[in-house]
VMD Tcl script that builds the backbone (N, CA, C; Angstrom):
set m [mol new atoms 249]
animate dup $m
set s [atomselect $m all]
$s set {name element resname resid chain x y z} {
  {N N MET 1 A -1.051 -31.417 19.225}
  {CA C MET 1 A -1.098 -32.010 20.546}
  {C C MET 1 A -2.325 -31.455 21.270}
  {N N SER 2 A -2.957 -32.301 22.046}
  {CA C SER 2 A -4.126 -31.898 22.831}
  {C C SER 2 A -3.825 -32.047 24.323}
  {N N ILE 3 A -4.663 -31.439 25.135}
  {CA C ILE 3 A -4.499 -31.577 26.585}
  {C C ILE 3 A -4.665 -33.039 26.996}
  {N N GLN 4 A -5.537 -33.770 26.285}
  {CA C GLN 4 A -5.725 -35.184 26.602}
  {C C GLN 4 A -4.444 -35.976 26.359}
  {N N GLN 5 A -3.705 -35.626 25.309}
  {CA C GLN 5 A -2.433 -36.305 25.047}
  {C C GLN 5 A -1.434 -36.036 26.169}
  {N N ILE 6 A -1.437 -34.827 26.681}
  {CA C ILE 6 A -0.552 -34.523 27.812}
  {C C ILE 6 A -0.988 -35.325 29.030}
  {N N TYR 7 A -2.298 -35.366 29.302}
  {CA C TYR 7 A -2.806 -36.170 30.424}
  {C C TYR 7 A -2.418 -37.640 30.252}
  {N N ASP 8 A -2.577 -38.151 29.028}
  {CA C ASP 8 A -2.288 -39.566 28.765}
  {C C ASP 8 A -0.807 -39.899 28.907}
  {N N ASN 9 A 0.058 -38.912 28.731}
  {CA C ASN 9 A 1.508 -39.130 28.810}
  {C C ASN 9 A 2.108 -38.597 30.101}
  {N N ARG 10 A 1.299 -38.499 31.130}
  {CA C ARG 10 A 1.752 -37.941 32.412}
  {C C ARG 10 A 2.984 -38.649 32.962}
  {N N SER 11 A 3.153 -39.921 32.659}
  {CA C SER 11 A 4.293 -40.668 33.204}
  {C C SER 11 A 5.627 -40.193 32.631}
  {N N THR 12 A 5.608 -39.437 31.546}
  {CA C THR 12 A 6.854 -38.938 30.959}
  {C C THR 12 A 7.352 -37.663 31.642}
  {N N PHE 13 A 6.550 -37.132 32.561}
  {CA C PHE 13 A 6.915 -35.905 33.274}
  {C C PHE 13 A 7.216 -36.222 34.732}
  {N N SER 14 A 8.337 -35.732 35.223}
  {CA C SER 14 A 8.655 -35.970 36.637}
  {C C SER 14 A 7.823 -35.072 37.548}
  {N N ASP 15 A 7.330 -33.966 37.007}
  {CA C ASP 15 A 6.448 -33.060 37.746}
  {C C ASP 15 A 5.180 -32.898 36.913}
  {N N PHE 16 A 4.065 -33.475 37.374}
  {CA C PHE 16 A 2.808 -33.412 36.624}
  {C C PHE 16 A 1.651 -33.168 37.577}
  {N N GLN 17 A 0.750 -32.288 37.151}
  {CA C GLN 17 A -0.460 -32.042 37.927}
  {C C GLN 17 A -1.558 -31.566 36.982}
  {N N GLU 18 A -2.732 -32.218 37.048}
  {CA C GLU 18 A -3.892 -31.718 36.313}
  {C C GLU 18 A -4.410 -30.483 37.032}
  {N N LEU 19 A -4.772 -29.467 36.254}
  {CA C LEU 19 A -5.248 -28.204 36.805}
  {C C LEU 19 A -6.511 -27.755 36.079}
  {N N THR 20 A -7.206 -26.829 36.673}
  {CA C THR 20 A -8.259 -26.075 36.007}
  {C C THR 20 A -7.913 -24.610 36.219}
  {N N ILE 21 A -7.790 -23.884 35.119}
  {CA C ILE 21 A -7.427 -22.470 35.185}
  {C C ILE 21 A -8.502 -21.671 34.462}
  {N N ALA 22 A -9.140 -20.778 35.179}
  {CA C ALA 22 A -10.209 -19.932 34.622}
  {C C ALA 22 A -11.285 -20.780 33.948}
  {N N GLY 23 A -11.542 -21.965 34.509}
  {CA C GLY 23 A -12.570 -22.851 33.984}
  {C C GLY 23 A -12.122 -23.755 32.848}
  {N N TYR 24 A -10.863 -23.677 32.454}
  {CA C TYR 24 A -10.338 -24.480 31.354}
  {C C TYR 24 A -9.440 -25.592 31.891}
  {N N PRO 25 A -9.451 -26.774 31.241}
  {CA C PRO 25 A -8.544 -27.845 31.665}
  {C C PRO 25 A -7.105 -27.461 31.348}
  {N N ALA 26 A -6.226 -27.810 32.264}
  {CA C ALA 26 A -4.821 -27.449 32.108}
  {C C ALA 26 A -3.953 -28.517 32.755}
  {N N ALA 27 A -2.658 -28.440 32.496}
  {CA C ALA 27 A -1.717 -29.382 33.100}
  {C C ALA 27 A -0.388 -28.697 33.332}
  {N N ARG 28 A 0.139 -28.927 34.507}
  {CA C ARG 28 A 1.516 -28.552 34.828}
  {C C ARG 28 A 2.332 -29.778 34.467}
  {N N ALA 29 A 3.250 -29.641 33.505}
  {CA C ALA 29 A 3.976 -30.797 32.984}
  {C C ALA 29 A 5.438 -30.423 32.750}
  {N N ASN 30 A 6.302 -30.936 33.620}
  {CA C ASN 30 A 7.713 -30.571 33.582}
  {C C ASN 30 A 8.603 -31.803 33.668}
  {N N GLN 31 A 9.741 -31.734 32.984}
  {CA C GLN 31 A 10.720 -32.814 33.046}
  {C C GLN 31 A 11.533 -32.752 34.331}
  {N N GLY 32 A 11.676 -31.572 34.897}
  {CA C GLY 32 A 12.449 -31.407 36.123}
  {C C GLY 32 A 11.572 -30.951 37.271}
  {N N ASP 33 A 12.219 -30.475 38.314}
  {CA C ASP 33 A 11.531 -29.981 39.508}
  {C C ASP 33 A 11.524 -28.455 39.475}
  {N N PRO 34 A 10.354 -27.836 39.272}
  {CA C PRO 34 A 10.299 -26.374 39.184}
  {C C PRO 34 A 10.889 -25.659 40.395}
  {N N ALA 35 A 10.734 -26.217 41.577}
  {CA C ALA 35 A 11.262 -25.574 42.785}
  {C C ALA 35 A 12.792 -25.550 42.778}
  {N N GLN 36 A 13.408 -26.577 42.207}
  {CA C GLN 36 A 14.874 -26.630 42.137}
  {C C GLN 36 A 15.415 -25.936 40.895}
  {N N ASP 37 A 14.710 -26.112 39.764}
  {CA C ASP 37 A 15.202 -25.597 38.486}
  {C C ASP 37 A 14.836 -24.139 38.240}
  {N N GLY 38 A 13.736 -23.687 38.833}
  {CA C GLY 38 A 13.299 -22.313 38.642}
  {C C GLY 38 A 12.545 -22.066 37.353}
  {N N TRP 39 A 12.073 -23.129 36.698}
  {CA C TRP 39 A 11.276 -22.969 35.484}
  {C C TRP 39 A 10.067 -23.886 35.532}
  {N N CYS 40 A 9.032 -23.522 34.763}
  {CA C CYS 40 A 7.786 -24.288 34.803}
  {C C CYS 40 A 7.019 -24.132 33.494}
  {N N ASP 41 A 6.461 -25.242 33.011}
  {CA C ASP 41 A 5.572 -25.265 31.848}
  {C C ASP 41 A 4.165 -25.593 32.308}
  {N N ILE 42 A 3.195 -24.801 31.865}
  {CA C ILE 42 A 1.788 -25.117 32.084}
  {C C ILE 42 A 1.078 -24.999 30.747}
  {N N TYR 43 A 0.266 -26.006 30.426}
  {CA C TYR 43 A -0.509 -26.052 29.193}
  {C C TYR 43 A -1.981 -25.898 29.538}
  {N N LEU 44 A -2.706 -25.101 28.744}
  {CA C LEU 44 A -4.119 -24.855 28.985}
  {C C LEU 44 A -4.874 -25.070 27.681}
  {N N ALA 45 A -5.934 -25.878 27.715}
  {CA C ALA 45 A -6.737 -26.151 26.523}
  {C C ALA 45 A -7.856 -25.128 26.405}
  {N N THR 46 A -7.862 -24.389 25.303}
  {CA C THR 46 A -8.956 -23.450 25.056}
  {C C THR 46 A -10.051 -24.094 24.219}
  {N N SER 47 A -9.731 -25.209 23.578}
  {CA C SER 47 A -10.695 -26.028 22.841}
  {C C SER 47 A -10.100 -27.429 22.752}
  {N N GLU 48 A -10.796 -28.318 22.076}
  {CA C GLU 48 A -10.324 -29.708 22.001}
  {C C GLU 48 A -8.945 -29.822 21.358}
  {N N ASN 49 A -8.655 -28.968 20.380}
  {CA C ASN 49 A -7.387 -29.068 19.653}
  {C C ASN 49 A -6.539 -27.801 19.708}
  {N N THR 50 A -6.830 -26.911 20.643}
  {CA C THR 50 A -6.056 -25.676 20.763}
  {C C THR 50 A -5.579 -25.510 22.199}
  {N N MET 51 A -4.283 -25.232 22.339}
  {CA C MET 51 A -3.716 -25.045 23.674}
  {C C MET 51 A -2.862 -23.788 23.722}
  {N N LEU 52 A -2.783 -23.243 24.914}
  {CA C LEU 52 A -1.825 -22.192 25.229}
  {C C LEU 52 A -0.763 -22.817 26.119}
  {N N ARG 53 A 0.463 -22.352 25.969}
  {CA C ARG 53 A 1.543 -22.826 26.834}
  {C C ARG 53 A 2.179 -21.612 27.490}
  {N N ALA 54 A 2.324 -21.680 28.778}
  {CA C ALA 54 A 3.054 -20.640 29.502}
  {C C ALA 54 A 4.310 -21.279 30.072}
  {N N PHE 55 A 5.437 -20.688 29.736}
  {CA C PHE 55 A 6.725 -21.119 30.273}
  {C C PHE 55 A 7.255 -19.956 31.093}
  {N N SER 56 A 7.610 -20.238 32.314}
  {CA C SER 56 A 8.175 -19.166 33.131}
  {C C SER 56 A 9.493 -19.612 33.739}
  {N N ARG 57 A 10.336 -18.630 33.937}
  {CA C ARG 57 A 11.612 -18.853 34.614}
  {C C ARG 57 A 11.679 -17.851 35.752}
  {N N ASP 58 A 11.942 -18.365 36.927}
  {CA C ASP 58 A 12.051 -17.528 38.119}
  {C C ASP 58 A 13.436 -17.758 38.707}
  {N N ALA 59 A 14.316 -16.788 38.507}
  {CA C ALA 59 A 15.705 -16.935 38.952}
  {C C ALA 59 A 15.815 -17.165 40.452}
  {N N SER 60 A 14.841 -16.679 41.210}
  {CA C SER 60 A 14.880 -16.881 42.663}
  {C C SER 60 A 14.371 -18.267 43.059}
  {N N HIS 61 A 13.804 -18.991 42.080}
  {CA C HIS 61 A 13.246 -20.332 42.298}
  {C C HIS 61 A 12.079 -20.306 43.278}
  {N N ALA 62 A 11.489 -19.147 43.472}
  {CA C ALA 62 A 10.428 -19.009 44.472}
  {C C ALA 62 A 9.098 -19.585 44.011}
  {N N ASP 63 A 8.651 -19.237 42.792}
  {CA C ASP 63 A 7.311 -19.662 42.382}
  {C C ASP 63 A 7.155 -19.625 40.866}
  {N N ALA 64 A 7.964 -20.380 40.155}
  {CA C ALA 64 A 7.905 -20.376 38.695}
  {C C ALA 64 A 6.545 -20.836 38.183}
  {N N CYS 65 A 5.946 -21.843 38.809}
  {CA C CYS 65 A 4.649 -22.342 38.344}
  {C C CYS 65 A 3.528 -21.352 38.653}
  {N N GLY 66 A 3.618 -20.674 39.766}
  {CA C GLY 66 A 2.629 -19.643 40.081}
  {C C GLY 66 A 2.672 -18.519 39.061}
  {N N LEU 67 A 3.865 -18.155 38.628}
  {CA C LEU 67 A 4.038 -17.116 37.620}
  {C C LEU 67 A 3.413 -17.553 36.295}
  {N N ALA 68 A 3.657 -18.789 35.876}
  {CA C ALA 68 A 3.076 -19.303 34.631}
  {C C ALA 68 A 1.556 -19.356 34.721}
  {N N GLN 69 A 1.037 -19.794 35.855}
  {CA C GLN 69 A -0.411 -19.880 36.020}
  {C C GLN 69 A -1.046 -18.485 35.982}
  {N N ARG 70 A -0.441 -17.518 36.636}
  {CA C ARG 70 A -0.982 -16.152 36.622}
  {C C ARG 70 A -0.965 -15.566 35.206}
  {N N ALA 71 A 0.054 -15.898 34.420}
  {CA C ALA 71 A 0.115 -15.426 33.035}
  {C C ALA 71 A -1.047 -15.992 32.223}
  {N N LEU 72 A -1.352 -17.269 32.406}
  {CA C LEU 72 A -2.483 -17.868 31.696}
  {C C LEU 72 A -3.801 -17.265 32.162}
  {N N GLU 73 A -3.964 -17.098 33.464}
  {CA C GLU 73 A -5.196 -16.498 33.992}
  {C C GLU 73 A -5.408 -15.099 33.416}
  {N N ALA 74 A -4.344 -14.338 33.264}
  {CA C ALA 74 A -4.449 -12.981 32.727}
  {C C ALA 74 A -4.749 -12.977 31.232}
  {N N SER 75 A -4.319 -14.014 30.518}
  {CA C SER 75 A -4.514 -14.043 29.066}
  {C C SER 75 A -5.920 -14.480 28.655}
  {N N ILE 76 A -6.597 -15.271 29.461}
  {CA C ILE 76 A -7.909 -15.813 29.094}
  {C C ILE 76 A -8.907 -14.727 28.686}
  {N N PRO 77 A -9.083 -13.664 29.448}
  {CA C PRO 77 A -10.078 -12.655 29.057}
  {C C PRO 77 A -9.769 -11.951 27.734}
  {N N THR 78 A -8.526 -12.025 27.266}
  {CA C THR 78 A -8.153 -11.350 26.025}
  {C C THR 78 A -8.371 -12.217 24.793}
  {N N LEU 79 A -8.704 -13.486 24.981}
  {CA C LEU 79 A -8.899 -14.392 23.851}
  {C C LEU 79 A -10.290 -14.200 23.255}
  {N N PRO 80 A -10.392 -14.047 21.936}
  {CA C PRO 80 A -11.706 -13.846 21.319}
  {C C PRO 80 A -12.710 -14.949 21.661}
  {N N ALA 81 A -12.286 -16.202 21.650}
  {CA C ALA 81 A -13.203 -17.312 21.926}
  {C C ALA 81 A -13.619 -17.361 23.387}
  {N N ALA 82 A -12.861 -16.718 24.251}
  {CA C ALA 82 A -13.142 -16.777 25.681}
  {C C ALA 82 A -14.076 -15.668 26.135}
  {N N LYS 83 A -14.353 -14.721 25.266}
  {CA C LYS 83 A -15.207 -13.589 25.655}
  {C C LYS 83 A -16.669 -13.950 25.592}
}
mol reanalyze $m
mol bondsrecalc $m
mol representation Tube
mol addrep $m
């Protein structure tokens, strides 16, 4: 799966947003509502055919997507191709 495939299938997600994280294309793509459900999926493309996925669960339902995004931002500098 590529980030473009996620972009192309945006209508299958009830919560969708194109993002850029640390200069990389990304997408917030969820079947439910992160604010109500307390969970969030964010996909980040490190190359045309390689993606990272961050899934977070926030029991307080405060900021599950923010948590997932911060995890991806923190991981980018540790990737060999990103250095």
